[in-house]
NUPA-82358 format. One record per residue: x, y, z of N, C-alpha, C in turn; residue in one letter. Coordinates in steps of 0.1 Angstrom, whole numbers, plus 5000, padded with zeros to 4 digits. Last residue first. Layout:
N
XYZXYZXYZA...
// end
This chain:
382
604943694942603943624932603043544938K605343994957605343854959604443804947L607544264943606144214945606344034948K610444364963609644334951608444274952G613744304974612544394972611644354960K614944044997614744094982613344194982K616844065023615544065019615344145006V619343875033619043995026617543985020K620343805069619643765056619443915047T622443685095622043825086621343765072V622643575126621943555111621643675107L625643575145624243635144623843605129G627643415168627443455153625743485154P627543355197628243465191627943495178L626243135207625443245207626343355201G628042935206627142945195626443045195T630443145225630043015219629043005208G628543435235629743365235629343195229V626543635242627243645229628643555230P623643455256624943525258625743525247V619943525253621143455249622643525251A618643655284618743655270620143595266Q618443765311617743625308617543615293N619743975322618543995314617743875309L621843855332621043915342619743925337M623043735311622443645321621643715329V623943975300622843915293622343805303N626144065318624744145316623544085309E627843855316627243885329625843965326V629043835292628243735295627443805306V628644135269629644045276628443955282S627444345257628344275247628744145254N625544575261625144415264626044325256L625844835261625444755249625244615248K624145075279624944945281624544885267D625145405284624345325276624945175278V624645665309625445565303624445465295E623945915323623245885308624145765302G624845975347625446025336624945985321A622645895360623046025361623746075350L622845625355621645685353621945855352A625445565369625245545355624045625350A624645625395625745715389625645675373N622745425399622445545400623345655393I624145185395623145205385622745365388V626345185413626545195400625445245392H624845195436625645295434625945315420K623344945436622745055436623645175431I625744745440624944755427624244905425P628344665453627744815455626744815443T629644435432629244485445628944615444E628844285406630044245413629844295428F626844405392626744255396627644215405S627644645383626644645394626644505399A629344575363630044665374629044625385R627444475344628444385348629244465360A625844715340625344585348626244505352L627744885326626844915338626644785346V630444785310629044765311628844795326S633144835308632444935302630944895308A635344815337634444735329633544855320K636844935357636944965345636144895335E636144805382635944945380636044985366S637544545378635944575380635544715377V640244595385639744565373638244575369V639644795414640644785403639844735390G637544815431638344925427639444905416Y636544565431635644665427636344795424R639244365418638344415430637444505423T641944235411640444195407639544225419I644244525410643644385415642144355410G646644615387645244635391644544505396K649544755381648844625386647444685393I649944895347650244915362649344775368A649244835322650444895325651044905340G646944715317647044875316648344935320S647444445323647344485307647244655305V647544315347648744395344648444475330C645244165351645744255361646644365357M644944025326644044115330644544215340T647443865331647243955319646344065320D646643695352647743805352647743905342A644543555340644343655352645543755351V646043425319644943515316644443615326L647943265336648343375326647143455322M645843085347646543185356647243295348I645342955324644242995333644943125341H647742845316647142925309645843015317R648342625336648942755338648242875329I645742445351646542475338647042625339D646242315384645342405374646342465362V646042095406646442105393645442195386N647342075440646342075431646742085417L649042045464649041925455647741955445G649742285473648742245478648242105472Q651942365457652142335471651042275477A650542465434651442335434651642285448E649442675444648342575440649442445438I651642845448650742815459649842695453V652742865424653442815434652642745447K651043005410651142865406651842785419F651143245420649843185421650143015420V653843295414653443295429652143225431E654043295386654743215394654343205408E652043505380652043365374652743265386I653343745393652143685395651643545392I655743725378655843715392654343665397A655043795352655543685355655543635368Q654044055359653043985354653543825355R656444165366655544175377654544065372A657844185343658344095354657544095364A656244365328656544235324656744135335E656744615345655144545345655344395341I659644645362658744675352657644575352G661844625381661944555371660944585359F661144795405662444775400662644705388N658544805406658844925409660544915402E657344545405657144645393657944755394T658544435428659144355415658544495402I656944585445658344595446658944535434E654444465440654744595436656144645437Y654944195448654644215434654944365430I656844035468656144165468656044195454D658543825469657143805468656143925467N661443865450660643895463659243855459S664543715440663143725438662643775452M667443675420666943705434665543755433T668543615396667543525401667043565415R670143845386669243765378668243685385N671843935411670644005405669643945397P673343765435673043725420671743815416D675343945457673943885454673943865437V677644065465677643895466676243865461F677344335463678144255453678044145453D674044485465675144405473675844335463L671944575453673244685452674444585459D669744425458670544415446671844475446L669044525481669644395483670444395468V667844755477668844765484669544635482K665344665461666444755456667944755463K663944495480664744435468665844535462L663144415508663644535503664644525489N661244255529661744265516662144405514S660543985555660944125550661344155538G662743735559661443785565661643935562A664643545535664443655545663043675549T666943305526665643335529665443455536I669643265506669343345516667643365518I671242955495670543075493670043135509I673642745482673042815494672342935488F673242435460673742595463673042625477E672242215451673642205453674142345457D668942215466670042145457671542135459K669542465489668742425479669342355468R670242545523670942485510669642415502K669842855536669242725533670042665520V670043125561670543045549670242915548P667743375569667843215572668643155559L666943635588667543585576667743425579V664443915595665043785600665643735587Q663944165585663844155601664644015605T664544425566664544255566664944215581V664244675568662944625563663144445564G667344795557665944815565664944735560K670244585559669144665550667744655556I673244685578672344605571671144665563G673144885611673544855596672744745591C671445025628672945015629673545005615V668545185644669145115633670745135633Y667645135678668345235667669045145659V666445015698665945005686666545075675D667845075721667944945717667344905703R667445355725668645305719668645175717A664745345737665045395723666245365717T665545245761664645145752664645195738E667145425771667645285769666845215759K665445635774666645635764667045505762L663845555795663145555782664245575771K665745555816664945415809664645435797Y666045865817667145745813666645615808L663545925822664145965810665145875806D663345815850662445785839662845825826N665345965864665845825860664645765850L665346295849665246195859665546055856G666546635842666246505839666246395849K665946965841665946865850665546725845E667247145812666047105823666446985830E669447115794669747175809668547135818K670546855776669546945779669747005794G671246485771671346615769670346705776K672446175787671246285785671646445785L674745975768674446055780673346165776K676045675763674845755759674745845772L679045525754678345615765677245675759V680045205741679445325739678945395751L683545075746681945045746681545205742N686245085748685645045734684345015736G687245165772687145025771686644985758E687245455769688445375769688245235766K684045515748684945545759686245445760N682645725725683045575728684145605741E679345865728680645885727681245745730K676646075721676945925722678445955718V673646255739675146265731675646105731S670346255733671546225741672646245731A668046345720667946325734669146315741E668546425694668046535702667946475717K669346165685670346295683669846385692S667545945686668645955696669146105696L665945955662665245945678666245955688T667845975642666946105647666346065659K671145875645669745845645668845955649A673845975648672946005636671545975635K674745825668674445965669673746025659S674945565653674045595666673645725667V677245615638675945565631674745585642A678945685656678745775645677445745641K679645455673679145565678678445695668A680545285651679045255657678345385661L682845375644681845375634680445385640R684045335670683945465667683045475655A684045065671683045125681683045275676P683344905639684444935650683445035662T682344615619682144755625683244765639L681744395604682844495600682744625607G680244195613679444295606680344415600L682044055629681343985617680744085608L682844225649683944195638683244105626A680444235662681044355655681944305644M680443985674679444005663679944135654K682543985690682343865677681543925669E681944205709683144195701683144115687A679444335719679744215717680844225704D679544625741679344565727679944425729L677744795767678844695764678544615750K676945115770676445005761677544885759A675945305799677245255792676745115784E674245615804674145445802675545395793I673845855829674445805816674245665813K673546025852672546025842673245965826L675346015873675646105860674646115851D673945825889674445945895674646055883V673145605875671945695879672645835882I673945445848674845525859673645625864D673345125837672545265839673645315852I674344915812674644965825674245105826V673244655789673144835792673544845808F675044425774674244465785674344605786E675844335746675544225757674844275769T674744475714675144515731674744395740V673844405691675044385694675644435708I670944455693671444305689672844285690E670544695700670244595709670844475706G670944855675671944835687671944725695L670044625648669744725657670744725667T670444515613670644525628670744645635T668744345589668744485597669244455610E670644135569669744165579669844305585K673044125551671444145546670544185556V675044055569675044205562673844215555L674143825576674143905585674344045580L674643675553673243675559673143795569A677343685550676643745540675143765544C678243525572678543685571677643765562K677343315567676943365579676943535578R679043245544677443255543676843315556I681643205535681243355543679543365544D680642965512681943055515681043185524K678942825502678642825516679942895519G678442855475678942725478678842695493K677843105469676642995469677042855473N680043235470679243225482678243155484Y681743245450681943125457681043125469P678843305430679943195432681043305439S676143485444677343445434678043375440K673043395456674143445457675243405446L669343495459670643395454672143465454F667143525482668443575476669343485472I664043565483664943445482666143495474E662043745507662843735497663443605496M658543845520659843775518660743775506M655843955539656843995528658243905531P653143865549654543805554655443835541T650944035542651143975555652543935561A651544325523651644175525651644145539L650144595508650744555520650444415523T649044585484650244665485650944625499K647044345466647444415481648844485479R645544225445646644335445647044415455G644044025448643344135453644544265448D646043795441644743865429644143985433L647443815465647943815450647143895440I645843745485646543845485647143905473E644443535475643743635480644643755477I646643345478646143365467645343485464I647043345506648243405497647243435483R644643245515645043385519646243465509P644742965504643843075501644343225504L648442905508647142855507646342955501G650643115531650442995519648842985519M652843325545651543305542650943205529T655243215565654943245551653643235550V657443315591656443215585655943295573N659643365615659643345600658543245596M659943355641659643495636659343455620E661143115649659843145654659343255644A662942875634663043015634661443075636V662842615633663742665641663642815639G661342585601661842515615662942595620A659142825591660442765589660942705601F655542755585656642805595658242745591H652942855567653942765567655142855576F649242855571650542955574651842865575T646342815554647542775562648642865562D643342685548643942825552645142815562L643442485518643542505535644142655536T641342465490642642485498642442505512M639042435477639642315485640842345493Q638542645465637742635478637942495485T640342635444640542745456639742705468G639442475428640542415437640842515448P637442655417637042505424638342455431E638842885408637742895419637642765427G640242805384641142885396640042835409I638242715369639142625370640142675382S636242945368635842815374637042695377E637743105356637343155370636943015377A638443015332639443055340638843065356S635843005320636542875324637842895333I635343275320634543205328635243075333L637043375302637443425315636543345324G636743215277637843185283637943225297V634243085261634343205272635543175282A634843115226635143035239634943135250E634843245203633643235210633743195222G636743005185636243145184634843155194P638742785206637642805197637242935194A642242785212640842825217639842845206I644342515202643742655203642642675206M645142235206644942305216644442485215A644642205177643742125187643742205199T647342315169645642345166644442295174N649042145180649042295182647442365181Y648641895170648341915184648242065188E649241965144648041915146647741935160E652042055149650942155141649442075144L653141805159653141925165652042025160A652841655135652041615147651941735155K654541805117653041765113652141745127E657141765131656441905127654941895126A657441485128657141575141656441695139V657741455102656641385107656341475123K659941635097658841655091657641585099K662041505112661741635115660241675110I663041255109661941235116661441395118K665941285098664741205092663541205099S667241435118666741515104665841415099A665941375152666941355141666241415128P665241675175664741535164665741515157C665941895190665741745194665841645186K666242105172667342085181667141935187E663842125157664942115150666342075159E662042165178661942035170663242015165I662742405188662842285198662842155189E662242575167663642565173663742425181E659342545166660342515157661442495159L658742645193658542515190659342455178I659742925189660342845199659942705196S657743005168659243005165659942905175R654942835165655742955171657142905169P653342755133653842725146654742825151L652942915110651842815116651942765127K655143055107653843125105652743035112G656542765091656942925095655642995093V656442535079655642555093655842685098Y658042525055656542545053655842555067P660342475071660242595064658642625060K661342215079660342325088659942445082L662942125061661542035064660642135072A665142265061664242265049662942225053E665942415092666142295083664842325072H667442745094666542655098666342525090M
// end
């Protein structure tokens, strides 16, 4: 490290010191470091600042201006993405089931330049038998169905009729109902099993069941859309299954993302989930053309992840863990909280904002934080 920066070690973060050393000419390092320290100290939070309230106001006010909006990908009717206020609520409530789960899959070279992009996309997408069959021919006499296969799609997916027959016969929904074989023309033949009398109705049911049988690809990914972003191709998906996608050899595991926070926690841990919460909320706010300082979002993400697991800003999540009875009661279901606290003999220390506002007394933040302590001298007054 440069000599001029040594007095600032401990006063400024290491990342800032490294940036100053990298970008400034040697003659101006000291001057820039002084200015950086001055700005850094100004930006620091004053003791007693009600950061939670300010963050709530800073996110809540632009939140009321947000549109309730769903973004559709052009040309693909099934692919839409929840945006605006519903998406913010989805993230901050810590919902496990998303309205529109999706992934952004980044590819390794040379696939990110467009090589075999269609093949890569098809390998990611969940493929059912109905998608690779051109027509189902029903034989009423022998009670069997011939599924005529699309040779071009089969080649793209790297499937053979024999391999397909094996995959279909393993399906739990079909294995008890019918036997699956490959015929001379290279098509599949499904024949009803069982000695009891089977009719035409059962044959039609079998056709509909067969249509939805999983063949290959990644389960849960219902749609794929290769798009060019800047100078590389990426695959956007409807549906998410991060664990299986990361196993594919053409996928870049360092940049591939899902919008499902719980899936990120499962695969990468709580720190990655915290970062994902920050990025997802910021992405929505930015898309709406609003401006919220990222530190407010960081505070909310920290609150959600501080226990090592994701907890939503709801009465079952973060609020349920508050030490103050009155703070819990002020959020939702007040009578339940007050009765439970009375039965347990809980004591409220009145350390926070909400409970003091409820009791109409000075709030212990800002100038209300310090208390005046005086020593009274004992002795007789003259």
